[in-house]
C-alpha positions as CSV (number, residue, x, y, z in Angstrom):
1,M,0.0,0.0,0.0
2,K,1.2,3.5,-0.8
3,I,1.0,6.1,1.9
4,F,0.3,9.8,1.1
5,I,0.5,12.6,3.6
6,D,-2.6,14.9,3.6
7,S,-1.0,18.3,4.1
8,A,0.2,21.5,2.5
9,D,2.6,22.3,5.3
10,I,6.1,22.1,4.0
11,G,7.6,21.4,7.4
12,E,5.2,18.5,8.0
13,I,5.9,17.1,4.5
14,R,9.7,17.3,5.1
15,E,9.4,15.5,8.4
16,A,7.2,12.8,6.9
17,A,9.5,12.4,3.9
18,A,12.5,12.0,6.3
19,M,10.8,8.9,7.8
20,G,10.9,7.3,4.4
21,V,7.2,6.2,4.5
22,V,5.6,8.8,2.2
23,D,4.9,8.1,-1.5
24,G,2.9,11.1,-2.3
25,V,0.9,14.1,-1.1
26,T,-2.8,15.2,-1.1
27,T,-3.8,18.8,-0.6
28,N,-7.0,20.8,-0.7
29,P,-7.9,24.5,-0.9
30,S,-8.3,24.7,2.9
31,L,-4.9,23.2,3.6
32,V,-3.2,25.5,1.1
33,A,-5.0,28.6,2.4
34,K,-3.6,27.9,5.9
35,T,-0.1,28.4,4.4
36,G,-0.9,31.9,3.3
37,R,1.0,31.3,0.1
38,P,-0.1,31.0,-3.6
39,L,-1.3,27.5,-4.6
40,A,1.2,27.2,-7.5
41,K,4.2,28.0,-5.2
42,V,3.0,25.6,-2.5
43,I,2.6,22.7,-5.0
44,A,5.9,23.5,-6.7
45,D,7.7,23.4,-3.3
46,I,6.0,20.1,-2.4
47,C,7.1,18.6,-5.7
48,E,10.7,19.4,-4.8
49,I,10.4,17.3,-1.6
50,I,8.3,14.3,-2.7
51,D,9.0,12.5,-5.9
52,G,5.5,11.0,-6.2
53,P,1.9,12.0,-7.0
54,I,0.9,15.4,-5.6
55,S,-2.8,16.1,-5.7
56,A,-3.8,19.7,-6.2
57,E,-7.5,20.6,-6.2
58,V,-9.5,22.7,-8.5
59,I,-12.0,25.3,-7.2
60,A,-14.2,25.4,-10.3
61,T,-17.4,23.3,-10.4
62,D,-18.2,23.5,-14.1
63,T,-16.6,21.3,-16.7
64,D,-14.8,24.0,-18.7
65,G,-13.6,25.6,-15.5
66,I,-12.3,22.4,-14.0
67,V,-10.5,21.5,-17.3
68,S,-9.0,25.0,-17.5
69,E,-7.8,24.9,-13.9
70,G,-6.6,21.3,-14.2
71,K,-4.4,22.1,-17.2
72,K,-2.8,25.0,-15.3
73,L,-2.2,22.8,-12.2
74,A,-0.8,20.0,-14.3
75,A,1.7,22.4,-15.9
76,I,3.3,23.1,-12.6
77,H,5.1,19.7,-12.4
78,K,4.9,16.3,-14.1
79,N,3.9,14.7,-10.7
80,V,0.8,16.9,-10.2
81,V,-2.5,15.0,-10.1
82,V,-5.6,17.2,-10.6
83,K,-8.1,16.8,-7.8
84,V,-11.7,17.0,-9.1
85,P,-15.0,17.0,-7.2
86,L,-17.2,14.0,-7.7
87,I,-20.1,15.7,-9.5
88,A,-21.4,15.3,-13.1
89,D,-19.3,18.2,-14.4
90,G,-16.3,16.8,-12.6
91,I,-16.7,13.4,-14.2
92,K,-17.0,15.0,-17.6
93,A,-13.8,16.9,-16.9
94,V,-12.0,13.7,-15.8
95,K,-12.7,12.2,-19.2
96,I,-11.3,15.2,-21.0
97,L,-8.2,15.6,-18.8
98,T,-7.5,11.8,-19.0
99,A,-7.7,11.9,-22.8
100,Q,-5.0,14.7,-22.6
101,G,-2.7,12.6,-20.4
102,I,-3.4,14.5,-17.2
103,K,-3.8,12.4,-14.1
104,T,-6.9,12.9,-11.9
105,N,-8.0,12.2,-8.3
106,V,-11.8,12.3,-7.9
107,T,-12.5,13.3,-4.4
108,L,-15.5,13.2,-2.0
109,C,-16.7,9.7,-3.0
110,F,-19.4,8.3,-0.7
111,S,-20.8,5.3,-2.6
112,A,-19.8,2.4,-4.7
113,P,-21.9,3.5,-7.7
114,Q,-20.0,6.8,-7.7
115,A,-16.7,5.0,-7.6
116,L,-17.7,2.8,-10.5
117,L,-18.7,5.8,-12.6
118,T,-15.4,7.5,-11.6
119,A,-13.4,4.5,-12.9
120,K,-15.4,4.3,-16.1
121,A,-14.5,8.0,-16.8
122,G,-10.8,7.0,-16.5
123,A,-9.8,8.7,-13.2
124,T,-6.3,7.8,-11.9
125,Y,-7.6,7.7,-8.3
126,V,-10.9,7.8,-6.4
127,S,-11.0,9.1,-2.9
128,P,-13.7,7.6,-0.6
129,F,-14.0,9.5,2.7
130,I,-14.1,6.8,5.4
131,G,-14.2,9.0,8.5
132,R,-16.9,11.3,7.1
133,I,-19.1,8.3,6.3
134,D,-18.6,6.9,9.8
135,D,-19.6,10.3,11.2
136,T,-23.0,10.1,9.5
137,G,-23.7,6.6,10.9
138,G,-22.5,4.7,7.8
139,D,-19.6,2.2,7.5
140,G,-16.7,3.7,5.6
141,L,-14.8,0.5,5.6
142,E,-17.7,-1.4,4.1
143,L,-17.5,1.1,1.2
144,I,-13.8,0.4,0.7
145,D,-14.5,-3.3,0.7
146,S,-17.2,-2.8,-1.9
147,I,-15.1,-0.6,-4.2
148,T,-12.0,-2.8,-4.1
149,T,-14.2,-5.8,-4.9
150,I,-15.8,-4.2,-7.9
151,Y,-12.5,-2.9,-9.3
152,R,-11.0,-6.4,-8.9
153,N,-13.8,-7.9,-10.9
154,Y,-13.0,-5.8,-14.0
155,A,-9.4,-5.7,-15.3
156,S,-10.4,-2.8,-17.6
157,L,-10.9,-0.5,-14.5
158,K,-7.5,1.0,-13.8
159,T,-8.5,3.5,-11.1
160,E,-6.7,3.2,-7.8
161,V,-8.6,3.4,-4.4
162,L,-7.2,6.2,-2.4
163,C,-8.6,6.0,1.2
164,A,-9.2,9.4,2.7
165,S,-10.5,10.7,6.0
166,I,-8.5,8.1,7.9
167,R,-9.0,8.7,11.7
168,H,-7.3,5.8,13.5
169,P,-5.2,2.6,13.0
170,V,-8.1,0.3,12.3
171,H,-9.0,2.4,9.2
172,L,-5.5,2.0,7.8
173,V,-5.1,-1.7,8.6
174,R,-8.5,-2.7,7.2
175,C,-7.9,-0.7,4.1
176,A,-4.6,-2.4,3.5
177,E,-6.2,-5.8,4.2
178,M,-8.9,-5.1,1.6
179,G,-6.3,-4.3,-1.0
180,A,-6.9,-0.5,-1.3
181,H,-4.0,1.0,-3.2
182,V,-3.4,4.2,-1.2
183,A,-4.1,5.8,2.1
184,T,-3.7,9.5,2.6
185,I,-3.1,10.4,6.3
186,P,-2.7,13.8,8.1
187,H,0.7,14.3,9.7
188,K,-0.7,14.3,13.2
189,V,-2.4,10.9,12.6
190,I,0.9,9.5,11.3
191,L,2.6,10.6,14.5
192,Q,-0.3,9.2,16.5
193,F,0.2,5.8,14.9
194,L,3.8,5.9,16.1
195,E,2.8,7.0,19.6
196,D,0.3,4.2,19.8
197,A,3.1,1.7,19.2
198,K,4.8,2.9,22.4
199,K,1.8,1.8,24.4
200,I,2.0,-1.8,23.4
201,P,3.5,-3.9,26.3
202,S,6.8,-5.6,25.5
């Protein structure tokens, strides 16, 4: 399983990279806004630290706007993955961007049918939000199980399952057991996993 850090904080990303466990980075507009720096500069700096997929999210919600923003983000660095909202216009944009060789991460997935449509459109990643589903009384891990099963049934579906909104060790372990391809984890949660290890009796 690949591990991404969910952060736009250069210090956090450097620290996680130094551990040797990070394969990529996911960001969102809120995380970037906290840095007080322009998006393009933040993404470019991250790309200098991590040689792996770096998700940068569009703000537009219409197809033309998403495609336009996506092209600009992709031009920052070859490792940029354009993060697109899981809405009808987003799925249309994914098809267009994919046809142009631009990688995409379709975010805010809350159901297996959404994940199937995302894969059919050619997305590089789909991001189901486990913790948020749990917060509403659902079972986020059950969704991961369903999506990974569906994807395994059809070799033509190349989209990778990127587990997001991971809150605790059970989320990570179960996602790995189910064969999810990626887990994106906030820096503080990565550190919490390591702190939890200290509590296990020798």
